[in-house]
MARVEX-610899 format. One line per field, with one value per residue (C-alpha): residue number from 0; residue in one letter; x, y, z. Coordinates in nm, 3 decimals. Each point is the difference from the previous one (the first is absolute). Layout:
MARVEX-610899
resi = NUM | ...
resn = a | ...
xx = X | ...
yy = Y | ...
zz = Z | ...
//
This chain:
MARVEX-610899
resi = 0 | 1 | 2 | 3 | 4 | 5 | 6 | 7 | 8 | 9 | 10 | 11 | 12 | 13 | 14 | 15 | 16 | 17 | 18 | 19 | 20 | 21 | 22 | 23 | 24 | 25 | 26 | 27 | 28 | 29 | 30 | 31 | 32 | 33 | 34 | 35 | 36 | 37 | 38 | 39 | 40 | 41 | 42 | 43 | 44 | 45 | 46 | 47 | 48 | 49 | 50 | 51 | 52 | 53 | 54 | 55 | 56 | 57 | 58 | 59 | 60 | 61 | 62 | 63 | 64 | 65 | 66 | 67 | 68 | 69 | 70 | 71 | 72 | 73 | 74 | 75 | 76 | 77 | 78 | 79 | 80 | 81 | 82 | 83 | 84 | 85 | 86 | 87 | 88 | 89 | 90 | 91 | 92 | 93 | 94 | 95 | 96 | 97 | 98 | 99 | 100 | 101 | 102 | 103 | 104 | 105 | 106 | 107 | 108 | 109 | 110 | 111 | 112 | 113 | 114 | 115 | 116 | 117 | 118 | 119 | 120 | 121 | 122 | 123 | 124 | 125 | 126 | 127 | 128 | 129 | 130 | 131 | 132 | 133 | 134 | 135 | 136 | 137 | 138 | 139 | 140 | 141 | 142 | 143 | 144 | 145 | 146 | 147 | 148 | 149 | 150 | 151 | 152 | 153 | 154 | 155 | 156 | 157 | 158 | 159 | 160 | 161 | 162 | 163 | 164 | 165 | 166 | 167 | 168 | 169 | 170 | 171 | 172 | 173 | 174 | 175 | 176 | 177 | 178 | 179 | 180 | 181 | 182 | 183 | 184 | 185 | 186 | 187 | 188 | 189 | 190 | 191 | 192 | 193 | 194 | 195 | 196 | 197 | 198 | 199 | 200 | 201 | 202 | 203 | 204 | 205 | 206 | 207 | 208 | 209 | 210 | 211 | 212 | 213 | 214 | 215 | 216 | 217 | 218 | 219 | 220 | 221 | 222 | 223 | 224 | 225 | 226 | 227 | 228 | 229 | 230 | 231 | 232 | 233 | 234 | 235 | 236 | 237 | 238 | 239 | 240 | 241 | 242 | 243 | 244 | 245 | 246 | 247 | 248 | 249 | 250 | 251 | 252 | 253 | 254 | 255 | 256 | 257 | 258 | 259 | 260 | 261 | 262 | 263 | 264 | 265 | 266 | 267 | 268 | 269 | 270 | 271 | 272 | 273 | 274 | 275 | 276 | 277 | 278 | 279 | 280 | 281 | 282 | 283 | 284 | 285 | 286 | 287 | 288 | 289 | 290 | 291 | 292 | 293 | 294 | 295 | 296 | 297 | 298 | 299 | 300 | 301 | 302 | 303 | 304 | 305 | 306 | 307 | 308 | 309 | 310 | 311 | 312 | 313 | 314 | 315 | 316 | 317 | 318 | 319 | 320 | 321 | 322 | 323 | 324 | 325 | 326 | 327 | 328 | 329 | 330 | 331 | 332 | 333 | 334 | 335 | 336 | 337 | 338 | 339 | 340 | 341 | 342 | 343 | 344 | 345 | 346 | 347 | 348 | 349 | 350 | 351 | 352 | 353 | 354 | 355 | 356 | 357 | 358 | 359 | 360 | 361 | 362 | 363 | 364 | 365 | 366 | 367 | 368 | 369 | 370 | 371 | 372 | 373 | 374 | 375 | 376 | 377 | 378 | 379 | 380 | 381 | 382 | 383 | 384 | 385 | 386 | 387 | 388 | 389 | 390 | 391 | 392 | 393 | 394 | 395 | 396 | 397 | 398 | 399 | 400 | 401 | 402 | 403 | 404 | 405 | 406 | 407 | 408 | 409 | 410 | 411 | 412 | 413 | 414 | 415 | 416 | 417 | 418 | 419 | 420 | 421 | 422 | 423 | 424 | 425 | 426 | 427 | 428 | 429 | 430 | 431 | 432 | 433 | 434 | 435 | 436 | 437 | 438 | 439 | 440 | 441 | 442 | 443 | 444 | 445 | 446 | 447 | 448 | 449 | 450 | 451 | 452 | 453 | 454 | 455 | 456 | 457 | 458 | 459 | 460 | 461 | 462 | 463 | 464 | 465 | 466 | 467 | 468 | 469 | 470 | 471 | 472 | 473 | 474 | 475 | 476 | 477 | 478 | 479
resn = m | p | n | p | r | a | l | i | i | t | p | d | r | h | e | c | q | s | l | i | a | t | t | e | t | l | g | f | d | s | q | t | h | d | s | i | e | d | i | r | d | q | a | r | l | f | k | p | d | v | l | l | v | n | c | e | l | i | q | s | n | l | l | d | f | v | l | r | v | t | g | k | l | t | i | h | l | g | l | i | s | k | n | p | q | t | k | k | l | l | a | t | a | d | s | d | y | i | h | l | l | q | t | p | l | n | f | q | e | l | s | v | l | l | r | q | v | i | k | s | e | k | r | s | r | r | r | k | p | k | a | q | k | f | e | l | l | v | g | s | s | t | p | m | q | q | v | y | t | q | i | a | k | a | a | p | t | d | a | t | i | l | i | c | g | e | s | g | t | g | k | e | l | v | a | k | s | i | h | n | r | s | e | r | s | a | k | r | f | v | a | v | n | c | g | a | i | p | d | s | l | i | e | s | e | l | f | g | c | e | k | g | a | y | t | g | a | d | k | t | r | k | g | v | f | e | q | a | q | n | g | t | l | f | l | d | e | i | t | e | m | a | i | e | a | q | i | r | l | l | r | v | l | e | e | r | a | v | t | r | i | g | s | d | r | t | i | k | l | n | v | r | v | i | a | a | t | n | r | d | p | m | q | a | i | e | e | g | q | l | r | e | d | l | h | y | r | l | a | v | f | p | m | n | l | p | k | l | s | d | r | g | d | d | v | l | l | l | a | n | h | f | l | t | d | l | n | k | s | e | n | q | h | k | t | l | s | t | v | g | e | q | r | i | l | n | y | n | w | p | g | n | v | r | q | l | r | n | m | m | v | r | s | f | i | l | e | e | n | t | i | d | m | s | v | l | v | q | l | i | d | e | s | n | s | e | t | n | p | n | i | q | p | s | n | t | v | s | n | v | h | a | v | t | q | h | i | k | d | t | h | t | e | p | q | p | k | p | e | s | i | i | a | q | q | d | d | i | v | i | i | k | v | g | t | t | l | e | e | a | d | r | q | l | i | l | t | t | l | k | h | c | d | n | n | r | k | l | a | a | q | k | l | g | i | s | v | k | t | l | y | n | r | l | q | k | y | e | s | i
xx = 1.760 | -0.084 | 0.215 | 0.330 | 0.000 | 0.264 | 0.010 | 0.196 | 0.129 | 0.181 | -0.041 | 0.137 | -0.300 | 0.189 | 0.155 | -0.339 | -0.161 | 0.286 | -0.036 | -0.378 | 0.043 | 0.261 | -0.190 | -0.340 | 0.150 | 0.103 | -0.346 | 0.041 | -0.267 | 0.179 | -0.059 | 0.210 | 0.092 | 0.245 | 0.082 | 0.108 | -0.222 | -0.222 | 0.183 | -0.073 | -0.372 | 0.009 | 0.168 | -0.229 | -0.311 | 0.125 | 0.197 | 0.261 | 0.231 | 0.271 | 0.078 | 0.190 | 0.137 | 0.207 | 0.279 | 0.009 | -0.326 | 0.179 | 0.149 | 0.088 | 0.228 | -0.078 | 0.065 | -0.229 | -0.273 | 0.054 | -0.031 | -0.295 | -0.198 | 0.091 | 0.006 | -0.370 | -0.115 | 0.240 | -0.015 | 0.254 | 0.156 | 0.156 | 0.204 | 0.059 | 0.313 | 0.259 | 0.253 | 0.218 | 0.094 | -0.350 | 0.109 | 0.221 | -0.304 | -0.172 | 0.284 | -0.183 | -0.344 | -0.174 | 0.087 | -0.320 | -0.201 | 0.224 | 0.090 | 0.192 | -0.088 | 0.228 | -0.114 | -0.037 | -0.220 | 0.112 | -0.337 | 0.147 | 0.126 | -0.336 | -0.181 | 0.217 | -0.091 | -0.369 | -0.001 | 0.167 | -0.283 | -0.263 | 0.155 | 0.072 | -0.120 | -0.045 | -0.240 | -0.190 | -0.046 | -0.067 | -0.240 | -0.199 | -0.360 | -0.200 | -0.353 | -0.270 | -0.356 | -0.293 | -0.324 | -0.017 | 0.258 | 0.375 | 0.251 | 0.218 | 0.047 | -0.092 | -0.307 | -0.134 | 0.079 | -0.226 | -0.275 | 0.034 | -0.041 | -0.313 | -0.147 | 0.068 | -0.166 | -0.302 | -0.081 | -0.156 | -0.242 | -0.305 | 0.116 | -0.071 | 0.329 | 0.100 | 0.319 | 0.170 | 0.284 | 0.110 | -0.121 | 0.196 | 0.109 | -0.204 | -0.314 | -0.210 | 0.274 | 0.002 | -0.378 | 0.020 | 0.275 | -0.224 | -0.285 | 0.224 | 0.105 | -0.350 | -0.269 | -0.180 | 0.277 | -0.220 | -0.268 | 0.004 | 0.229 | -0.184 | 0.183 | -0.165 | 0.164 | -0.231 | 0.164 | -0.071 | -0.380 | -0.220 | -0.178 | -0.333 | 0.080 | 0.200 | -0.291 | -0.129 | 0.353 | 0.044 | -0.345 | -0.169 | -0.338 | -0.334 | -0.123 | -0.173 | 0.140 | 0.115 | 0.030 | 0.239 | -0.041 | -0.119 | 0.077 | 0.056 | 0.364 | 0.203 | 0.231 | 0.358 | -0.099 | -0.221 | 0.258 | 0.254 | -0.240 | 0.208 | 0.318 | 0.194 | -0.099 | 0.284 | -0.106 | 0.287 | 0.036 | -0.279 | 0.055 | -0.111 | -0.349 | -0.281 | -0.101 | -0.356 | 0.118 | 0.231 | -0.304 | -0.173 | 0.325 | 0.036 | -0.354 | 0.075 | 0.319 | -0.177 | -0.309 | 0.186 | -0.292 | -0.074 | -0.314 | 0.006 | -0.122 | -0.371 | -0.051 | -0.116 | 0.155 | 0.300 | 0.280 | 0.223 | 0.371 | 0.299 | 0.275 | 0.347 | 0.068 | 0.347 | 0.020 | 0.294 | 0.098 | 0.306 | -0.079 | 0.061 | -0.337 | 0.020 | 0.062 | -0.283 | -0.232 | 0.106 | -0.056 | -0.345 | 0.100 | -0.053 | -0.260 | 0.168 | -0.246 | 0.061 | 0.378 | -0.020 | -0.232 | 0.246 | 0.327 | -0.062 | 0.339 | 0.195 | 0.304 | 0.249 | 0.204 | 0.353 | 0.109 | 0.234 | 0.272 | -0.021 | 0.049 | 0.374 | 0.120 | -0.353 | 0.005 | 0.259 | -0.186 | -0.317 | 0.186 | 0.145 | -0.333 | -0.171 | 0.289 | -0.031 | -0.370 | 0.066 | 0.270 | -0.237 | -0.288 | 0.216 | 0.239 | 0.298 | 0.309 | 0.064 | 0.185 | 0.053 | 0.349 | 0.185 | -0.067 | -0.371 | -0.007 | 0.172 | -0.244 | -0.294 | 0.149 | 0.069 | -0.344 | -0.262 | -0.309 | -0.281 | -0.242 | 0.118 | -0.023 | -0.245 | 0.246 | 0.288 | -0.197 | -0.091 | 0.362 | 0.122 | -0.250 | 0.111 | 0.367 | -0.064 | -0.155 | 0.256 | 0.329 | 0.179 | 0.152 | 0.140 | -0.227 | 0.167 | -0.331 | 0.074 | -0.371 | 0.072 | 0.265 | -0.255 | -0.265 | 0.225 | 0.108 | -0.362 | -0.094 | 0.289 | -0.099 | -0.353 | 0.124 | 0.292 | -0.078 | 0.365 | 0.113 | 0.000 | -0.101 | 0.262 | 0.172 | -0.124 | 0.238 | 0.308 | -0.122 | -0.019 | 0.327 | 0.164 | -0.121 | 0.110 | 0.337 | 0.049 | -0.057 | 0.214 | 0.288 | -0.040 | 0.056 | 0.256 | 0.255 | 0.191 | -0.189 | 0.105 | -0.187 | -0.257 | 0.090 | -0.329 | 0.113 | 0.232 | 0.033 | -0.131 | 0.014 | -0.201 | -0.310 | 0.073 | -0.009 | 0.079 | -0.128 | 0.163 | -0.221 | -0.135 | -0.044 | -0.321 | -0.284 | 0.001 | 0.370 | -0.037 | -0.291 | 0.214 | 0.296 | -0.227 | -0.178 | 0.312 | 0.179 | -0.302 | -0.022 | 0.366 | -0.047 | -0.286 | 0.217 | -0.211 | -0.321 | -0.248 | -0.288 | 0.200 | 0.146 | -0.346 | -0.124 | 0.292 | -0.055 | -0.373 | -0.092 | -0.158 | 0.206 | -0.164 | 0.118 | 0.352 | -0.003 | -0.108 | 0.286 | 0.259 | -0.120 | 0.036 | 0.355 | 0.089 | -0.095 | 0.217
yy = -2.183 | 0.328 | 0.109 | 0.167 | 0.376 | 0.230 | 0.377 | 0.165 | 0.356 | 0.154 | 0.314 | -0.188 | -0.106 | -0.264 | -0.142 | -0.005 | -0.193 | -0.256 | -0.050 | -0.044 | -0.256 | -0.193 | -0.005 | -0.084 | -0.283 | -0.159 | 0.044 | 0.326 | 0.261 | 0.331 | 0.353 | 0.290 | 0.355 | 0.252 | 0.157 | -0.115 | 0.255 | -0.170 | -0.323 | -0.147 | 0.066 | -0.149 | -0.312 | -0.023 | 0.013 | -0.229 | -0.235 | -0.092 | -0.303 | 0.169 | 0.370 | 0.089 | 0.356 | 0.208 | 0.140 | 0.329 | 0.087 | -0.012 | 0.342 | -0.059 | -0.264 | -0.333 | -0.209 | 0.220 | -0.052 | -0.375 | -0.022 | 0.232 | -0.200 | -0.354 | 0.066 | -0.080 | -0.131 | -0.301 | -0.026 | -0.090 | 0.306 | 0.011 | 0.315 | 0.092 | 0.209 | 0.099 | 0.077 | -0.298 | 0.201 | -0.055 | -0.344 | 0.160 | 0.177 | -0.336 | -0.168 | -0.003 | -0.077 | -0.329 | -0.215 | -0.202 | 0.299 | 0.236 | -0.078 | 0.234 | -0.008 | 0.185 | 0.173 | -0.086 | -0.253 | -0.361 | -0.174 | -0.337 | 0.141 | 0.170 | -0.330 | -0.175 | 0.269 | -0.024 | -0.382 | 0.031 | 0.238 | -0.249 | -0.285 | 0.221 | -0.153 | 0.354 | 0.072 | -0.318 | 0.105 | 0.368 | -0.052 | -0.290 | 0.096 | 0.137 | -0.115 | 0.248 | -0.053 | 0.188 | -0.086 | -0.386 | -0.015 | -0.068 | 0.101 | 0.289 | -0.082 | 0.254 | -0.199 | -0.003 | 0.368 | 0.066 | -0.216 | 0.195 | 0.328 | -0.128 | -0.117 | 0.336 | 0.189 | -0.231 | -0.073 | 0.332 | -0.011 | -0.222 | -0.112 | -0.363 | -0.188 | -0.309 | -0.170 | -0.235 | -0.231 | -0.365 | -0.222 | 0.054 | 0.362 | 0.146 | 0.141 | -0.028 | 0.166 | 0.290 | 0.024 | 0.001 | 0.266 | 0.222 | -0.051 | 0.080 | 0.331 | 0.103 | 0.184 | -0.333 | -0.158 | -0.006 | -0.203 | -0.358 | -0.147 | -0.296 | -0.240 | -0.266 | -0.241 | -0.010 | -0.312 | -0.201 | 0.049 | -0.237 | 0.172 | -0.090 | 0.192 | 0.295 | 0.246 | -0.097 | 0.051 | 0.338 | 0.152 | -0.192 | -0.176 | 0.000 | -0.300 | -0.251 | 0.165 | -0.341 | -0.351 | 0.002 | 0.370 | -0.061 | 0.353 | 0.351 | 0.079 | 0.302 | -0.024 | 0.123 | 0.341 | 0.066 | -0.147 | 0.257 | 0.298 | 0.319 | -0.207 | -0.182 | -0.310 | -0.202 | -0.226 | -0.235 | -0.208 | 0.197 | -0.173 | -0.331 | 0.139 | -0.137 | 0.237 | 0.017 | 0.116 | 0.256 | 0.154 | 0.060 | 0.118 | 0.264 | 0.123 | 0.022 | 0.195 | 0.246 | 0.048 | -0.010 | -0.207 | -0.370 | -0.208 | -0.331 | -0.308 | -0.044 | 0.364 | 0.310 | 0.244 | 0.197 | 0.058 | 0.302 | -0.072 | 0.195 | -0.248 | 0.039 | -0.289 | -0.142 | -0.298 | -0.217 | -0.263 | -0.216 | 0.004 | 0.255 | 0.185 | 0.053 | -0.372 | -0.089 | 0.223 | -0.167 | -0.343 | 0.094 | -0.017 | 0.371 | 0.242 | 0.298 | 0.251 | -0.143 | 0.026 | 0.372 | 0.052 | -0.166 | 0.134 | 0.367 | -0.016 | -0.307 | -0.133 | -0.261 | -0.190 | -0.117 | -0.365 | -0.084 | -0.085 | 0.363 | 0.148 | -0.059 | -0.010 | 0.026 | -0.380 | 0.008 | 0.274 | -0.211 | -0.321 | 0.168 | 0.161 | -0.343 | -0.145 | 0.275 | -0.073 | -0.373 | 0.060 | 0.216 | -0.248 | -0.302 | 0.174 | -0.093 | 0.184 | -0.163 | 0.188 | -0.032 | -0.115 | 0.153 | -0.319 | 0.032 | 0.363 | -0.088 | -0.286 | 0.236 | 0.260 | -0.259 | -0.156 | 0.153 | -0.041 | -0.084 | -0.001 | 0.350 | 0.126 | -0.272 | -0.272 | 0.179 | 0.020 | -0.375 | -0.088 | 0.203 | -0.181 | -0.339 | 0.081 | 0.139 | -0.331 | -0.228 | 0.182 | 0.086 | 0.329 | 0.099 | -0.030 | -0.102 | -0.026 | -0.364 | -0.030 | 0.212 | -0.253 | -0.273 | 0.200 | 0.071 | -0.368 | -0.120 | 0.247 | -0.121 | -0.360 | 0.079 | 0.173 | -0.250 | -0.355 | -0.097 | 0.203 | -0.210 | 0.178 | -0.183 | 0.253 | 0.343 | 0.201 | -0.190 | 0.028 | 0.378 | 0.012 | -0.207 | 0.234 | 0.307 | -0.150 | -0.096 | 0.354 | 0.137 | -0.228 | 0.084 | 0.367 | -0.009 | -0.246 | 0.044 | -0.182 | -0.076 | 0.206 | -0.216 | -0.060 | 0.166 | 0.336 | 0.218 | 0.285 | 0.062 | 0.304 | 0.102 | 0.090 | -0.113 | -0.351 | -0.069 | -0.339 | -0.192 | -0.042 | -0.355 | -0.032 | -0.179 | 0.214 | -0.213 | 0.066 | 0.374 | 0.022 | -0.174 | 0.237 | 0.307 | -0.112 | -0.088 | 0.322 | 0.211 | -0.172 | 0.071 | 0.363 | 0.025 | -0.140 | -0.321 | 0.195 | -0.227 | 0.247 | 0.278 | -0.241 | -0.126 | 0.354 | 0.088 | -0.321 | 0.058 | -0.329 | -0.104 | -0.101 | -0.342 | -0.041 | 0.106 | -0.247 | -0.280 | 0.089 | -0.005 | -0.340 | -0.124 | 0.139 | -0.166 | -0.340 | 0.047
zz = -0.586 | -0.183 | -0.290 | 0.100 | -0.039 | -0.147 | 0.062 | -0.282 | 0.044 | -0.295 | -0.215 | -0.305 | -0.205 | -0.204 | 0.316 | 0.164 | -0.288 | 0.004 | 0.375 | -0.031 | -0.276 | 0.199 | 0.332 | -0.150 | -0.207 | 0.331 | 0.147 | 0.196 | 0.039 | -0.076 | 0.099 | -0.132 | 0.112 | -0.143 | 0.335 | 0.347 | 0.171 | 0.258 | -0.073 | 0.349 | -0.048 | -0.346 | 0.128 | 0.306 | -0.219 | -0.283 | 0.227 | -0.257 | 0.031 | -0.203 | -0.046 | -0.321 | 0.022 | -0.238 | 0.217 | -0.192 | 0.183 | 0.338 | 0.068 | 0.364 | 0.153 | -0.168 | 0.305 | 0.207 | -0.262 | 0.004 | 0.375 | 0.003 | -0.253 | 0.106 | 0.377 | 0.047 | -0.331 | -0.009 | -0.379 | -0.266 | -0.159 | -0.344 | -0.066 | -0.365 | -0.029 | -0.256 | 0.265 | 0.113 | 0.311 | 0.125 | 0.118 | 0.268 | 0.143 | 0.032 | 0.184 | 0.334 | -0.143 | 0.069 | -0.304 | 0.046 | -0.116 | -0.191 | -0.361 | -0.229 | -0.371 | -0.239 | -0.318 | -0.273 | 0.164 | 0.018 | -0.030 | 0.084 | 0.332 | 0.057 | -0.067 | 0.260 | 0.257 | -0.082 | 0.022 | 0.344 | 0.109 | -0.115 | 0.202 | 0.306 | 0.328 | 0.135 | -0.284 | 0.081 | 0.357 | -0.069 | -0.291 | 0.145 | -0.074 | 0.287 | 0.056 | -0.087 | 0.107 | -0.148 | 0.178 | -0.039 | -0.277 | 0.024 | -0.266 | -0.115 | -0.370 | -0.267 | -0.117 | 0.361 | 0.050 | -0.299 | 0.158 | 0.326 | -0.189 | -0.172 | 0.332 | 0.163 | -0.286 | -0.044 | 0.361 | 0.101 | -0.297 | -0.055 | -0.345 | -0.091 | -0.038 | -0.199 | 0.120 | -0.247 | 0.086 | 0.009 | 0.279 | 0.316 | -0.074 | 0.287 | -0.163 | 0.317 | 0.207 | -0.243 | 0.026 | 0.383 | -0.013 | -0.216 | 0.248 | 0.293 | -0.154 | -0.099 | 0.192 | 0.031 | 0.210 | 0.311 | -0.185 | -0.124 | -0.261 | -0.157 | -0.228 | -0.222 | -0.245 | -0.300 | -0.131 | 0.319 | -0.002 | -0.207 | -0.289 | 0.155 | 0.321 | -0.135 | -0.025 | 0.348 | 0.137 | -0.165 | 0.030 | 0.282 | 0.000 | 0.184 | 0.192 | -0.235 | -0.313 | -0.119 | 0.133 | 0.291 | 0.077 | 0.356 | 0.120 | -0.125 | -0.048 | -0.104 | -0.299 | 0.010 | -0.144 | 0.304 | 0.233 | -0.136 | 0.034 | 0.049 | -0.031 | -0.273 | -0.198 | -0.154 | -0.290 | -0.063 | -0.324 | -0.171 | -0.332 | 0.158 | 0.061 | -0.224 | -0.280 | 0.125 | 0.337 | -0.170 | -0.171 | 0.335 | 0.164 | -0.269 | 0.071 | 0.373 | -0.062 | -0.226 | 0.213 | 0.335 | 0.131 | 0.055 | 0.017 | 0.187 | -0.179 | 0.070 | 0.094 | -0.186 | 0.249 | -0.122 | 0.249 | -0.067 | 0.026 | 0.116 | -0.077 | -0.153 | -0.237 | -0.071 | -0.239 | -0.090 | -0.253 | -0.072 | -0.372 | -0.275 | -0.014 | -0.379 | -0.057 | 0.242 | -0.205 | -0.325 | 0.152 | 0.128 | 0.373 | 0.071 | -0.137 | -0.164 | 0.150 | 0.349 | -0.050 | -0.083 | 0.296 | 0.238 | -0.152 | 0.085 | 0.169 | -0.129 | 0.191 | -0.109 | 0.262 | -0.085 | 0.013 | 0.283 | -0.256 | -0.121 | 0.346 | 0.043 | 0.355 | 0.140 | 0.005 | 0.283 | 0.187 | -0.013 | 0.097 | 0.308 | 0.077 | 0.002 | 0.202 | 0.262 | 0.041 | 0.028 | 0.262 | 0.201 | -0.013 | 0.078 | 0.240 | -0.214 | -0.132 | -0.335 | -0.271 | -0.376 | -0.104 | -0.290 | -0.197 | 0.080 | -0.116 | -0.328 | -0.067 | 0.063 | -0.239 | -0.271 | -0.002 | -0.228 | 0.237 | -0.244 | 0.299 | 0.101 | 0.360 | 0.107 | -0.112 | 0.178 | 0.324 | -0.020 | -0.073 | 0.299 | 0.227 | -0.131 | 0.038 | 0.350 | 0.098 | -0.158 | 0.063 | 0.321 | 0.117 | -0.337 | -0.301 | -0.329 | -0.196 | -0.092 | -0.089 | -0.309 | -0.113 | 0.040 | -0.182 | -0.298 | -0.015 | 0.010 | -0.274 | -0.218 | 0.061 | -0.127 | -0.318 | -0.058 | 0.116 | -0.065 | 0.298 | 0.317 | 0.323 | 0.206 | 0.222 | -0.095 | 0.221 | -0.125 | -0.364 | 0.019 | 0.192 | -0.271 | -0.275 | 0.195 | 0.083 | -0.365 | -0.113 | 0.283 | -0.088 | -0.369 | 0.072 | 0.282 | -0.142 | -0.325 | -0.275 | -0.354 | -0.253 | -0.189 | -0.367 | -0.094 | 0.143 | -0.210 | 0.251 | 0.348 | 0.232 | 0.302 | -0.191 | -0.354 | -0.149 | -0.366 | -0.121 | -0.285 | -0.311 | -0.011 | 0.375 | 0.090 | 0.137 | 0.314 | 0.065 | -0.083 | 0.245 | 0.263 | -0.036 | -0.004 | 0.314 | 0.194 | -0.104 | 0.091 | 0.339 | 0.061 | -0.104 | 0.254 | 0.282 | 0.002 | 0.070 | -0.180 | 0.018 | -0.161 | -0.261 | -0.089 | -0.043 | -0.234 | -0.202 | -0.025 | 0.160 | 0.331 | 0.301 | -0.028 | -0.361 | 0.104 | 0.283 | -0.237 | -0.241 | 0.279 | 0.117 | -0.355 | -0.024 | 0.328 | -0.142 | -0.314
//
């Protein structure tokens, strides 16, 4: 789910700064205004989950203002007032949404309100991310919005493009989207994986050959450059191409012409080239896998694709997108459960979108009407077994349930404070001097998990560790 949003409206600069600090500490995205003019438009555009308003700005009837603002927006409203009589005006207001905050501000009371907003079911329903599709790509996260902007700007040109990104991030889909938005869209899009062609055949594949040019050349054939004439050629995994072939490729790109093997006839080219690699180009140059001059010739317009783990709620948009396609093709009506969604959000997806798609297909085959993504539980357990042979892969579902239940019980039932802890509040833990590092780590992890409402992905981010590492630690604590 996206970060909650707070719209702060107050002319008091000190009060405004205090409210910003409080809301952003709790994970809110904040926007401020010093006037209530056009407040409905401001709220409609920003889509806040909570509206914090200084009542001194309201010159007309307060209750009328409250009903006018919340009538259609259905947001939480915190009213900051010095006048205790204001409570009378709020007597008929819906207490689920209207909260009165007195000044000077009681930040403990404000924190309670903001935490209620975060956990609100209405917020969950209202702010559920909506799927956005751009050409062949799905996602609405900020990193993907930046990719869409780059595609839109680069597509109409003939600039050579180098797309960098981990395996499975959708480099070929980006290349196809660029082609579809270009003036060459009516012509061919030809894709070739440079790493899948033997070194002995790479030049023939790229540039073509004449009959009899070498043993086995029983006929004249066009290379991919000729096949893509007037269209777009996508050279995937360019760093896997042999250096000798890179030298000739550079010459073709510079001369805009190709000569087939075994021929002395030059063929002029009108081809837009898009290359891609899953490696860091600078590192590939240092390791001798990519010629520096070829890199600069390809990277006229460089693009970097984000990892799936950096795309926030896009992972759910993509999961539901794949599920919709599977339902259509198989004439089914399967849905993702809340448990399945949480498992998808908590996993770090090292294989990116390709891995997510494969996992959705596997879950679709194995599970019935409601998909809980149990395959992820099995995947995590198998991964842990490989890294820690002492963990037995007996019943993976019950193992994870046991860990989750242990943490849940730890935070929902009164527990004696460990002797290692001197003081403990919602977001502060003071550890006694002499506590072992292992015990200090344990208390920090469990307290952070509690502070994050048992959201392992968020807790792992705050702790600076991977979800996998956090999961391993929790399993260890369960066995203690």
